[in-house]
N, C-alpha and C positions, 0 to 999 in steps of 0.2 A: 630538545624536546622530541625530535623525530617527526616523521611524516605520517599523515593519515589521509586516506581518500575521503573527501566530503561530498562527492558528486558521483553516485553509482546507480546504475539501472540494473534491475534483476529481471530475469526472464519470467518470473511468476507475477511481477508487478507491472513491468513494461512489456507486455506480451507482444510478440512479433516485432519488437523493436530491439530489445536486448536479447542476447543469446548466451548469457552466462548465469549460472546458478549461484545462490547464496553460499552453497558449500564450496564451490570453486573460488569465489571471491575471498571468503574467510581463510581458506587454505593458502591462497597466494599472499594475503596480508600477513599471515603468520610466517610464511617463507621469507618475506622481505623484512620481517621484524617490526611491522607496523602495529602499534598498540590499539588502535581504534579503526573502525570501518563504518561508513554511513550507508544507508539505503535511502535513495531519493528518486523514486519512480514518478513518471509523469501522471499527476492527478490521481494516484492510487496508493493505498496503504496495504494492499493485500500481501506484500512480501515481508511485512514487519516481523511476524512471529517466526517464520522460517529463517529470517535474518538473525534473530536472537539465538535460535537454536544452533545455527552454524557458527556464530561468533563464540558462543560458550564452548563449543566443541574444541575450538582452536585457541582458547584463551584470549580472545579479542573483545575489547569493549564495544558493544553495539551502539551505534548512533542512529536514532530513528528520525527520519526526515521525509520530505516531500518536495518534488519539483512541481509547484502549483502553477496553474494557468491563472493569471491575475489581470484585472482590468480596472480602469478608473470607474467610479460609481456611476457616471453618466453614460457608460458604454455597455451596460447590460444588454442582453439580447433584445433587439427591437424589430419592428416591422418596417419594410420599405413601402414605397408608394403603391405597390401592387398587393400589399397585405402579406407578403412573404417574409419569413424570418431572415435576419441578417446575421451572419457569423461574426462573433467577437474576434478581436485580434488575440493571437495566442502569445501574450507576454508571459515570460517565465520568471519565477523567483524560487530560490532554494530556502526552505524552512527546516531548521533543525531543532529538536527538542532538547532542552537542558535538563529536564526532570520529568517525572510522571505528570506534573501539572502542565508542562509544556507539551507532552504527548497528548493529553486530553484536549488542549487548545487546538492543536493541529487536527485532531479528530473532529472537533466541532466545526472547524473551517471546512474540512473535507465533506462533512455531512451537509452543511449549508450549500456548498458548491454543487452537490449532487441533487438536492431536493428543493432549494430555494427557487422562488418564482423568477423566471428568466435567467437563471444561472447556468442551466445546462442546455447546450446546443452544440452538437458534435463533441465538445469537451466541457468539462465541469469547471466553472470559473468562480474565483473569489474576488470581491471588490477590495480596493485599497482600504476603505474604512473598516471592513470586516477583519482584514488582517491586523490592522492596528488595534481593533477591539480585543482580539485574542492573541496578543503579542507576548503576554507574560510567560517568562521562561522559554521563549522561542528566539532562536538566532536566525537572522535573515541574511542571505547572500545574494549577490548580483547575478548569479547564474551565468548563462551562455549568451550567444549573440541574439537570442530571442527575448532578452530581458526588456523591461520598459525603457531602461537607460540606453541600451543598444538600438532599440527600434527608433528612439527619438533621434539618434545620430544618423541612422539610415535616412530619416526624413530631412536631414540637413539642418537639424535644430538642436545644436549643443546646449543652448540656453535652457530648453525644455528638459533635456537630459539632466542638467545640473540641478534644476528645480526639483525634479523627481528624486534625485540623489539626496538632496537636502531634506526633502519630505520624509524619506525613509530613515535618514540619519536622526532627524529630530524625534522620531517615534521609537526607534530601536536603540539609539545611543551606543552603548558599549557592546550591544548584541547585533551589530551590523558590520559586514565585512565585504571587501571587494574580491571578486573571483577572477583570476587570470587563467587563460587556457592557451596552450601552444599547439596549434594544428596547422593544416595546410591552407586554411582559408585566409591567406594574406594577399590575395589578388585584389585588383580594383573591382568594385561591384557593390550593388545594393546600397549605393549612396555613401559607401565607406572607401576612402582612398586606398587603404591597405588592409581591408577586411578585419580579421580578428585583431591584428596588431593595432589598428586605429582604435578599436574598442578598448583593448588593454591599456594603451598609453593614456587615453582620455580618463579612464576610471582610476588609473594609478595616480594621475595628476590630481584628481579630486581627493583620493585617499591621502596623498601627501599634504594637501591643503588643509584637510579637516582632521588629520590624525586617525584615519580609519585603517585597520589592519588589512593587508593584502595576503590572500592565500592562493595557492596554485592547485588546480584540479585537472582531472583527466576526462570528465564526462564519460565515464566507463560504460561501454555497451557490450564488450566481449573481453575474454581473458588474455589471449595472446595476439600479437600484431597480425598474424596470418588469418585470424578468425574473421576479418572483415568480410570474407567471402560468405561466411555463414549468415552474417547480418544482411548481406545483399539478398540472399535467398529468403530470409525471414521477412524482410520488407516487401519483397516481390509478392510473397503470399498475401501479406496484409493488403496490398494495393491491387491484387488480382492482375498482376503483370508478370512478365518474365525478366530475368536478369539481362536478357539480350535486347530488351526494348531500348530504342535510342534515348539517350539522356537519362536513363534510369539510375545509374550508379551514383552513390554519394561521393562528394568531393573529399570529405574527411575519411581517411583510412587509418587513423592512429588513435581510435577510441578504445584502446586496450588498457589493461591495468598497469599503471606506471609506477616506477620507483624514482627516486631523486635523479639517478644517473640518466634515466630516460628523458627527463625534462631538459637536462643539460644538452643532450644529443639533439632533441627536437628544436631547442632554442637556436642551436648553430645551424641545423639543417634547413630551417625555414626562415632564417635571417631575422629573428626577432631582436637580436642585439642586446639582450639583457646579460648582466654579469653572473658568474657562478655564485657570487656572494648574494645577489638578489634572489636567485632561485632557491638557494639554501635557506635564506630567511623566510621566503614565502612558504616553503615546505614546512619549516618549523612552526610558522604561524598556523598552518592547517592542523598540525599535531596539537598545538596548544588549544585551538578552537575545539577540537574533538574531545580533549581532556576535560572540558567543562560540561560535557554531556553525559548524564548518568541515569537515563530512564530505564524502565524495566516493565515488561509485560508479565503480570503474575500468571504462573502456570496453574491450571485447574485440572482436577480429576473428574469433574462432573460437568455436564452441559448446562448452560444458563439459558433459560427461557422465561418469558413473562409469565407470572402466576395467573392462573385462571380462577382459582378459588383462594380462600384464606389458608388452606392446607391441601395442596394438590396430591401429596402422597396418600393422605387419609382418604380423599375423595376417589382416587384411583382404586384403592383397595376396597372401599365401600361399594362402589359401582360394580367392580368385577365380581365380588362375592354375591351381591344381590342378583345380578344377572345370571350367575351360575345356578343359584337356587331356582330362579324363574325358568331357566332352560330345562331343568329336569322336573319342574312342578313340585318342588319340595319347599317346606316352610323354613328350613335352615340350610345354608350352603354346605355345611359339613355332612349333610345327608345325601349329597350328590355322589355319583360313583367314585370310589376311592381313587382311581387313576386321575380323575379331574381335580379332586380335592388336593392331592399331593402336588399335581402339576401347577395349580394356581398358587399354592403356598410357595413353591419353589420360585416361580417366576416373579411374584410380588416381592419376595425377599431380595432377589437379585436386582430387579428394576429400581427398588428404593435405594439400595446401596450404591448403585451406579448413577443415581441422580436423574432417573428417567421420569419422575413423577409429573413434572410440568410438561415435558415433551408429550407424554401420553394424553394429558388432559387438554392440551392445545389441539391435538389431532381429534380427540373425542368431541370437542366443541365444534370443530369444522364439520365432521361427519354428521353430528346431530343436526346442525343447521341444514346440511344437504338433504337429510331425510325429511325434515320439517317442510322444506321448500320444494320437495319432490324433484331434487336435482339428482340425476343418475350418477352412481359411483360404481367403481369396479369391485371385483371380489377381493382384491388385494394382490400385491405383487412383491417380489423380492423376499428378503429374509424375514420381514415383518409378518408374513403369512404363517410363520412357525410359532407365533406367540398366542397362547390361549388368552392372555389378558387383553391383547389388542382385539381379539375376536369377541370377547365378552363386553368390551367397551364399544363395539360397533364400528371399529376402525377397519377391520378386515371382515370378510363374510365367509371364511372357510374355517371349519372346525379342524384345528391342526392335529388333534388326537385321532379323529376319525380318518384323516388322510395320511397319518404317519409323518407329519412335518416336524422338523427339529427346531426347538426354541434356540438352541445354541448357535444357529446360523445368524440369529438376530443379536443376541447378547449372551456372553458367557463369562465365566470367571477369568479365563485366560486372555480375553480380548479387552484392550483398553479403549475407552471412549476418547475420541479425538478431542483435544483441548479446544475449548471455545472461549474466547476472551470477551468479557463484557466491556465494550469500548466506552460506554456511557454510564459510568457508575453513578 
């Protein structure tokens, strides 16, 4: 089947944590002959579209995922005795979309984690029941040493870890897998006799007991093994520290993009004691898991905004022409100065073809409200000041023809509108 990385962090989604771009990851996957590549940023979906573009460029199947912060239902953000909010535990789970419906379910989970009452404090959290509610066409993995299963082991409670394991297995069935990682964290500490190896071995035993597939991942944060220095700098910036602060550097220095041979080397180097056959099987399992994922973000050539009226393009044109006639005190807009007539016709045609109708009407509604409530607004800034239509709609307060401003700085035939994806169809 071949290997595929199922646990990757991108710099645009895991900002100041990951230091590798989607382009670099996709190029490396193609170089190693990997057929699929996942994006699983911490609590963020912002790298999804960039990930798809990069994967398509290199002929890679994009897998859309999320490393979500998860908590039991009774551990939502609460107040302590002094009335201050208490931080939730940061349990991690990997969620991968099998289809467009799976992608939508992950988006809904993400939306709830960002907006739900008591869900966001320092990080955005999803409850177990919410994850089970939106599990259709979603694959769930046990993630890293910050998973609910690992944290239970750190507490010295393997029974709790197994109960949680069975809970997720009962809900996800064939869409549940155990994630094994090979890193330096094999020392005694955090309640684990041999660190990552203790977690691996315990979860592997549960996987064998219940027939759950085991996959191997790299928890990728940078491209090459030397790039850990870049992650150090990035994390120091995030924490407002310096790389020379005592105790700052991370213990894990092998979060680079791995191939199968890298895992065999790391297995031997850190004394995990797994066989080459096991590693090869776990790598094949990762490739097989990725091959089940075929989601896609539809590319669009127009921006998507909520409609303000039943026909925003018609209203944009009607208001612009009415206000042009009013500006020059004429009864028909065609009787305005020829330069203005030609300019408004040209702009309206281009704005409608580029899909700016709702965009303009949303802004018009905002600025109309400001005028009615006597809220001060500026004269306009940036490229929008070059649009006569925006001026006639009351969005800007500068006549672009009077001041010689170019509409093409705002929109032109040659410039493409950035693709905006409607996450909630």
